[in-house]
C-alpha positions as CSV (number, residue, x, y, z in Angstrom):
1,M,70.7,83.7,146.2
2,S,73.8,83.3,144.1
3,N,76.5,85.9,144.2
4,Q,78.0,84.7,140.9
5,K,78.4,87.6,138.5
6,K,76.5,87.3,135.3
7,L,78.6,87.4,132.1
8,P,77.5,89.9,129.4
9,Q,75.4,88.2,126.7
10,R,76.8,88.0,123.3
11,P,74.7,89.4,120.5
12,R,72.6,86.7,118.8
13,V,73.7,85.9,115.3
14,R,70.5,84.9,113.5
15,R,70.9,83.2,110.1
16,G,68.7,83.6,107.1
17,S,68.0,87.3,107.5
18,D,69.7,89.7,105.1
19,E,69.1,92.6,107.5
20,D,70.8,90.7,110.4
21,H,73.6,89.7,108.1
22,Q,74.3,93.3,107.0
23,S,74.0,94.5,110.6
24,L,76.6,92.2,111.9
25,R,78.8,92.8,108.9
26,Q,78.7,96.5,109.7
27,Q,79.5,95.8,113.4
28,I,82.6,93.8,112.2
29,L,83.8,96.6,110.0
30,T,83.2,99.3,112.7
31,A,85.2,97.2,115.2
32,A,88.0,96.6,112.7
33,F,88.3,100.4,112.0
34,S,88.4,101.0,115.7
35,I,91.2,98.5,116.3
36,H,93.2,99.8,113.4
37,E,92.8,103.4,114.5
38,R,94.0,102.6,118.0
39,E,96.7,100.0,117.3
40,G,97.4,99.7,113.6
41,V,96.8,97.1,111.0
42,A,99.1,94.5,112.7
43,A,96.7,94.3,115.7
44,L,93.9,93.2,113.4
45,S,93.1,89.5,113.6
46,M,90.0,87.5,113.3
47,R,90.3,86.3,116.9
48,R,90.9,89.8,118.3
49,L,88.0,91.2,116.2
50,A,85.7,88.4,117.5
51,A,86.6,89.3,121.1
52,E,86.0,93.0,120.4
53,I,82.4,92.5,119.3
54,G,81.6,89.5,121.4
55,V,81.1,86.6,118.9
56,S,83.0,83.5,118.2
57,P,85.9,83.7,115.6
58,M,84.0,81.1,113.5
59,A,81.1,83.5,113.2
60,L,83.3,86.1,111.5
61,Y,84.4,83.7,108.7
62,R,80.8,83.6,107.5
63,Y,81.2,87.3,106.6
64,F,84.9,87.6,105.7
65,A,86.9,84.5,104.7
66,S,90.2,85.9,105.7
67,K,92.0,89.0,107.1
68,G,92.8,89.9,103.5
69,E,89.1,89.9,102.6
70,L,88.3,92.1,105.6
71,L,91.0,94.6,104.6
72,R,89.6,94.8,101.1
73,A,86.2,95.6,102.5
74,M,87.7,98.3,104.7
75,W,89.5,99.8,101.7
76,E,86.3,99.8,99.8
77,V,84.6,101.8,102.6
78,V,87.4,104.3,102.9
79,L,87.9,104.9,99.1
80,N,84.1,105.3,98.6
81,E,84.0,107.9,101.4
82,A,87.0,109.7,99.9
83,Q,85.5,109.7,96.5
84,A,82.1,111.0,97.8
85,T,83.9,113.9,99.6
86,V,85.7,114.8,96.3
87,N,82.5,114.6,94.3
88,A,80.7,116.8,96.7
89,G,83.5,119.4,96.6
90,V,83.5,119.4,92.8
91,A,79.8,119.6,92.3
92,A,79.5,123.2,93.6
93,E,81.9,124.6,91.0
94,T,81.2,125.6,87.4
95,T,84.5,126.0,85.6
96,A,87.1,123.3,84.9
97,R,89.8,125.2,86.8
98,K,87.7,125.6,89.9
99,R,86.5,122.0,89.8
100,L,90.1,120.8,89.6
101,R,91.1,123.0,92.6
102,A,88.0,121.8,94.5
103,S,89.0,118.2,93.8
104,I,92.5,118.7,95.2
105,E,91.3,120.6,98.3
106,S,88.5,118.1,99.1
107,F,90.9,115.1,98.6
108,L,93.4,116.6,101.1
109,R,90.6,117.5,103.5
110,Y,89.3,113.9,103.6
111,W,92.6,112.3,104.4
112,E,93.7,115.1,106.9
113,A,90.5,114.4,108.8
114,H,91.1,110.6,108.7
115,P,94.9,110.0,109.2
116,A,94.3,106.4,110.2
117,H,92.5,105.8,106.9
118,F,95.5,107.3,105.1
119,R,97.8,104.8,106.8
120,L,95.4,101.9,106.0
121,V,95.2,102.7,102.3
122,Y,98.7,104.0,101.6
123,M,101.0,102.6,104.3
124,T,100.2,98.9,104.9
125,P,102.2,96.1,103.2
126,E,99.2,94.9,101.3
127,T,98.7,98.3,99.7
128,M,102.3,98.5,98.5
129,E,102.1,95.5,96.2
130,A,102.4,96.0,92.5
131,A,99.2,97.1,90.7
132,S,97.3,94.3,88.9
133,S,93.7,93.3,88.3
134,D,93.8,90.7,91.1
135,A,95.9,92.7,93.6
136,A,94.3,93.1,97.1
137,L,93.7,96.9,96.8
138,T,94.3,97.8,93.1
139,G,91.9,95.0,92.0
140,T,88.9,96.5,93.8
141,P,86.2,98.5,92.0
142,A,86.6,101.3,94.5
143,Y,90.3,101.8,93.7
144,R,89.7,101.8,89.9
145,S,86.8,104.3,90.4
146,A,89.0,106.5,92.6
147,V,91.8,106.6,90.0
148,D,89.3,107.3,87.2
149,L,87.7,110.1,89.1
150,A,90.4,112.6,87.9
151,S,90.1,111.8,84.2
152,P,87.0,113.8,83.4
153,L,88.3,116.7,85.4
154,I,91.6,116.7,83.5
155,D,89.7,116.3,80.1
156,A,87.5,119.3,80.9
157,L,90.5,121.4,81.8
158,V,92.2,120.4,78.5
159,A,89.1,121.7,76.7
160,E,88.9,124.9,78.7
161,I,92.6,126.0,78.4
162,G,93.3,124.5,75.0
163,G,95.8,121.9,76.3
164,K,97.2,118.8,74.7
165,P,94.9,115.8,75.3
166,H,97.8,113.3,75.0
167,R,99.3,114.9,78.2
168,A,96.3,114.2,80.3
169,G,97.7,111.0,81.7
170,V,100.9,112.8,82.9
171,A,98.8,115.6,84.4
172,R,96.6,113.0,86.3
173,D,99.6,111.2,87.7
174,L,101.2,114.5,88.8
175,R,98.0,115.4,90.6
176,M,98.1,112.2,92.6
177,A,101.8,112.2,93.2
178,L,101.8,115.7,94.7
179,M,98.7,115.2,96.7
180,V,99.8,112.0,98.3
181,G,103.3,113.5,98.8
182,Y,101.9,116.4,100.8
183,L,99.7,114.1,102.9
184,H,102.6,111.7,103.6
185,A,104.6,114.7,104.9
186,R,101.7,116.0,107.0
187,I,100.5,112.7,108.4
188,I,103.5,110.4,108.5
189,N,106.7,112.6,108.7
190,T,106.0,114.1,112.1
191,R,109.7,114.4,112.9
192,Y,110.2,117.3,110.5
193,P,109.8,120.7,112.2
194,W,106.9,121.9,110.0
195,G,105.9,125.5,110.3
196,D,102.6,127.0,109.1
197,F,100.6,124.1,107.7
198,D,97.7,126.3,106.6
199,A,100.0,128.3,104.4
200,L,101.8,125.2,103.1
201,R,98.4,123.6,102.3
202,Q,97.3,126.5,100.3
203,C,100.6,126.7,98.4
204,T,100.3,123.0,97.8
205,I,96.9,123.3,96.2
206,E,98.0,126.2,94.0
207,T,101.2,124.4,93.0
208,I,99.4,121.2,92.0
209,A,96.9,123.1,90.0
210,A,99.5,125.1,88.2
211,G,101.6,122.0,87.6
212,I,98.7,120.3,86.0
213,E,98.1,123.2,83.6
214,A,101.8,123.2,82.8
215,C,101.7,119.5,81.9
216,L,98.9,120.1,79.5
217,Q,100.5,123.0,77.7
218,P,102.7,122.5,74.6
219,V,106.4,122.0,75.6
220,K,108.4,125.1,74.4
221,R,111.6,124.2,72.7
222,R,114.7,126.4,73.4
């Protein structure tokens, strides 16, 4: 009887089945997120990923032609999840003010619960490139959808408070700048001796909401 230890079998990759294709694609993405969360985006490579799930590197290229394509797929997953969280938070509210605050709170809540996802979307070299229609991140439908999510919320607030419609773009940009700034401080700037994050978080939400309303009001001349 042989004492040779049997090697674990690799999962079979069957061709021609859409169900099998989607299953392995999901395995690849799950493994990619796991590697990124443990070791960061620099650790992601097709060879490392293949070893993680037990297939040949060439098998991966049938699903993602490059690391860049893999990253875009990961960004799509994250941005769609974040958008779904915001949509769910907003859906329960009835007034424009409450919906706006819910959108801010749920946006912060998603990224606070997924700090590795925040780093993936906001802190990798690929996501810091200039915006364009063919850029790795900003060219994806999920990114455009995430940016556009705030527009109807701001437009509804303009109607509710009698604000200036031409200021909606500034208000939308302020919302994003302040939310991401808070998240960067909380998730990335760990050296600073932060105190009561719960209190800071609540103040942040109220400050962003108040700032948006201020943007939409007529500018008073002195």
